[in-house]
C-alpha positions in Angstrom: 33.8 -61.8 -2.6 33.5 -59.4 -5.5 29.8 -60.2 -5.8 29.2 -59.4 -2.1 30.9 -56.0 -2.2 28.8 -55.0 -5.3 25.7 -56.2 -3.6 26.6 -54.3 -0.4 27.3 -51.1 -2.5 23.9 -51.5 -4.3 22.1 -51.9 -1.0 23.8 -48.9 0.5 22.8 -46.7 -2.5 19.2 -48.0 -2.4 19.0 -47.3 1.3 20.4 -43.8 1.1 18.2 -42.9 -1.8 15.1 -44.0 0.0 16.1 -42.0 3.1 16.7 -38.9 1.1 13.4 -39.3 -0.7 11.4 -39.9 2.5 12.6 -36.6 4.2 11.7 -33.7 1.9 13.0 -30.3 3.0 10.2 -28.6 5.0 9.9 -24.9 5.4 9.3 -23.7 8.9 5.8 -22.0 8.9 7.1 -19.2 11.3 9.8 -18.3 8.8 7.3 -18.3 6.0 5.0 -15.9 7.8 7.9 -13.6 8.8 8.9 -13.4 5.1 5.3 -12.6 4.1 5.0 -9.9 6.8 8.3 -8.4 5.6 6.9 -8.2 2.1 3.7 -6.5 3.3 5.6 -3.9 5.4 8.5 -3.4 3.1 7.5 -0.2 1.2 6.3 2.1 3.9 6.2 5.8 5.0 8.0 5.3 8.3 10.9 7.7 8.7 13.9 6.1 10.4 17.1 8.1 11.1 20.5 6.9 9.9 21.8 4.1 12.1 18.5 4.0 13.9 16.1 1.1 14.4 12.5 1.0 15.4 11.0 -2.1 17.0 7.6 -3.5 17.5 6.1 -6.8 18.6 2.9 -8.0 16.9 0.6 -10.6 18.2 -1.4 -12.3 15.4 -3.6 -15.2 14.9 -5.0 -16.8 11.7 -8.8 -17.1 11.2 -10.8 -19.8 9.4 -10.4 -18.0 6.1 -6.6 -18.1 6.4 -6.4 -14.4 7.1 -4.0 -12.6 9.5 -5.9 -11.1 12.5 -3.8 -8.5 14.4 -4.5 -8.9 18.1 -2.0 -6.2 19.4 1.0 -4.1 18.4 3.5 -3.3 21.1 5.5 -0.2 20.2 6.1 3.4 21.3 5.5 4.7 17.8 1.9 5.3 16.8 2.8 5.4 13.1 4.2 1.9 13.3 1.2 0.6 15.1 -1.1 2.1 12.5 0.9 0.8 9.6 1.1 -2.7 10.9 -2.6 -2.9 11.7 -3.6 -1.4 8.3 -1.3 -3.6 6.2 -1.6 -6.9 8.1 -5.1 -7.1 9.5 -7.3 -9.5 7.4 -4.6 -10.0 4.8 -5.2 -13.3 3.1 -2.2 -15.5 3.5 -0.7 -17.5 0.7 0.1 -21.2 1.3 0.3 -21.0 5.1 0.5 -23.9 7.5 -0.1 -21.8 10.6 -2.5 -23.3 13.0 -5.9 -21.6 13.0 -6.7 -19.8 16.3 -3.2 -20.1 17.7 -1.5 -16.9 18.8 1.9 -16.0 17.3 4.2 -13.3 18.5 6.3 -11.7 15.7 9.1 -9.2 16.1 9.3 -6.4 13.6 12.3 -4.1 13.0 12.4 -1.0 10.8 15.9 0.2 9.8 17.2 3.0 7.6 
C-alpha cells in the first residue's frame, strides 16, 4: 500500500512536470507589436491638453524584410498622422512573429 502511494505520487509529479515543460509561455505577437509601436512613438512633439486624449487607428502590414509598412492612419489630427507615418513606416521589427502581408489594425492613444 505504501509502495503504491509513493509510486502514484511519483507518477503525478512526472506527469505535471512534463505538462508544464511542454507548454512554454508564449507572447501574443499583437501585444509585442503594440509594445514596439509604443516605444517608437513614446517621445514625440504632439501637444495634448490636460485630461485630453488624442486617438488614431493605424493599418499596417509587414513586408518580406520584416519592416512595418503603414497603409493608412485614421485621425483628425494631421500632426499625429505625420508622426505615425514618419516613425513607423519601414521600421525594422525586432523578433516579430507577425504574418507577412497580413493587415493589422492598431489603435493609438496620446495622453497628457
